[in-house]
C-alpha positions in Angstrom: 13.5 -9.9 -7.9 13.4 -6.5 -10.5 10.1 -5.2 -11.1 9.1 -2.8 -13.9 7.0 -0.4 -13.5 3.8 -0.3 -15.9 3.2 3.0 -17.6 -0.5 3.7 -18.6 -2.3 6.6 -20.1 -4.5 8.6 -18.3 -7.3 8.2 -20.6 -6.7 4.1 -20.6 -7.5 3.5 -17.1 -10.7 2.8 -17.4 -10.2 -0.1 -20.1 -8.1 -1.5 -17.4 -10.3 -2.4 -14.7 -10.2 -6.1 -13.6 -6.7 -6.6 -14.2 -3.9 -7.6 -12.0 -0.9 -4.8 -12.3 1.3 -6.6 -10.9 3.5 -6.7 -7.4 6.0 -4.0 -6.0 9.8 -5.3 -5.1 10.3 -6.7 -1.4 11.0 -4.1 1.2 12.3 -4.7 4.5 10.4 -3.4 7.6 12.7 -2.2 10.4 12.6 -0.7 13.7 13.6 2.3 12.6 10.7 2.9 10.5 8.4 1.4 13.7 9.8 3.7 16.1 9.1 7.0 13.6 5.9 6.2 12.7 5.1 5.3 16.6 6.5 8.9 17.1 4.6 10.7 14.1 1.3 8.9 15.6 2.0 8.6 19.3 0.8 5.1 19.3 3.9 3.5 21.8 2.4 0.6 22.3 5.2 -1.9 23.6 4.5 -4.7 21.1 5.9 -2.3 18.5 8.9 -0.2 20.3 10.2 -2.5 23.0 12.0 -4.6 21.3 13.1 -6.8 24.6 9.3 -7.2 25.9 8.2 -7.7 22.4 10.5 -11.2 22.0 8.7 -12.9 24.8 5.2 -11.3 23.7 2.5 -12.8 21.6 4.2 -12.6 18.3 7.7 -13.6 19.4 9.4 -10.2 18.1 8.0 -6.6 17.8 5.6 -6.3 14.8 5.2 -2.7 13.0 1.6 -1.1 13.3 -0.8 -2.2 10.9 -1.6 1.7 9.7 2.4 1.8 8.8 1.7 -1.1 6.6 -0.8 0.5 4.9 1.1 3.9 4.8 3.6 2.0 2.4 1.2 2.1 -0.2 2.4 5.3 -1.9 5.8 3.9 -2.4 4.9 0.4 -3.4 2.3 1.4 -5.9 4.6 3.8 -7.6 7.0 0.6 -8.4 3.9 -0.8 -10.0 2.3 1.3 -12.1 2.3 4.8 -13.5 -0.2 7.1 -14.9 0.7 9.5 -17.6 -1.0 12.5 -18.4 -2.8 12.8 -15.2 -2.5 16.6 -13.8 -3.0 14.9 -9.9 -3.7 12.2 -8.0 -6.2 12.5 -4.9 -6.4 10.0 -2.3 -10.4 9.4 -1.8 -10.1 6.9 0.8 -10.5 3.6 1.7 -13.7 1.4 1.6 -12.0 -1.4 3.4 -9.2 -2.9 5.4 -8.1 -5.8 7.2 -4.9 -6.6 9.0 -5.1 -10.6 8.9 -1.5 -11.3 10.0 1.3 -9.4 11.6 4.5 -8.1 10.3 7.4 -8.8 12.1 9.9 -6.0 12.2 12.8 -7.1 9.9 10.7 -8.8 7.5 10.0 -8.4 3.8 7.3 -6.8 2.5 5.4 -6.2 -1.1 2.4 -5.3 -2.3 0.1 -6.9 -4.8 -2.2 -4.7 -7.1 -5.4 -5.1 -9.2 -7.2 -2.3 -10.5 -11.0 -3.8 -9.6 -12.7 -0.6 -11.3 -12.4 2.7 -13.1 -14.9 5.4 -14.3 -14.7 8.6 -15.8 -16.5 10.9 -13.7 -18.4 14.4 -15.4 -15.4 16.7 -14.0 -12.8 14.2 -16.4 -11.5 12.7 -13.8 -11.2 9.1 -13.3 -12.1 7.3 -10.1 -10.0 3.8 -9.5 -10.7 1.5 -7.0 -7.8 -0.7 -6.2 -7.3 -4.1 -4.3 -4.2 -3.9 -2.0 -2.6 -7.4 -0.9 0.4 -6.8 1.1 2.2 -9.9 1.9 5.5 -10.9 4.0 7.7 -13.1 2.4 7.2 -16.4 3.7 4.0 -15.6 5.3 0.8 -18.0 4.7 -1.5 -15.2 4.8 -1.9 -11.7 3.7 -0.8 -9.1 6.4 -3.2 -6.1 4.9 -5.8 -6.4 2.4 -7.6 -3.1 1.4 -9.4 -1.4 -1.3 -8.1 1.9 -2.1 -10.1 5.1 -4.0 -8.0 7.2 -6.0 -8.8 9.9 -8.2 -6.9 11.0 -11.2 -7.4 14.3 -12.4 -6.8 15.7 -16.0 -4.1 18.3 -16.3 -5.2 21.7 -15.4 -3.7 23.1 -18.3 -0.9 25.4 -15.8 
């Protein structure tokens, strides 16, 4: 399935609160990604990086780190929505994060995105709260659900 990026003007963002913005394309989660993430974070737990041992483990295969799944958010959101006319986007944090199901290495992952709230702030920025739902193809429940808070700042005039 090919996806189409929705373009939204910075000033129009608050008016979209409550809207489903769409879904990303499917992306394969590879063992190489898992290994690179393990190396970057120091989390080398065998269920992620020891392929042979993981096959005999509780998930029947190696699985991606939950935080690796969550960290794919920036690349996936860019496939769903583009905000035009902002000068900078700042990751302000997360309100809720859960990992209800594992992500087996080799599975296909995508993001469903909903803008749950967006408000203009006195400094001219817009604070947006997105509901993130990550799913694997053929899965019976989400693999990650989270609320992300982003601040969109207006152009600085540079």
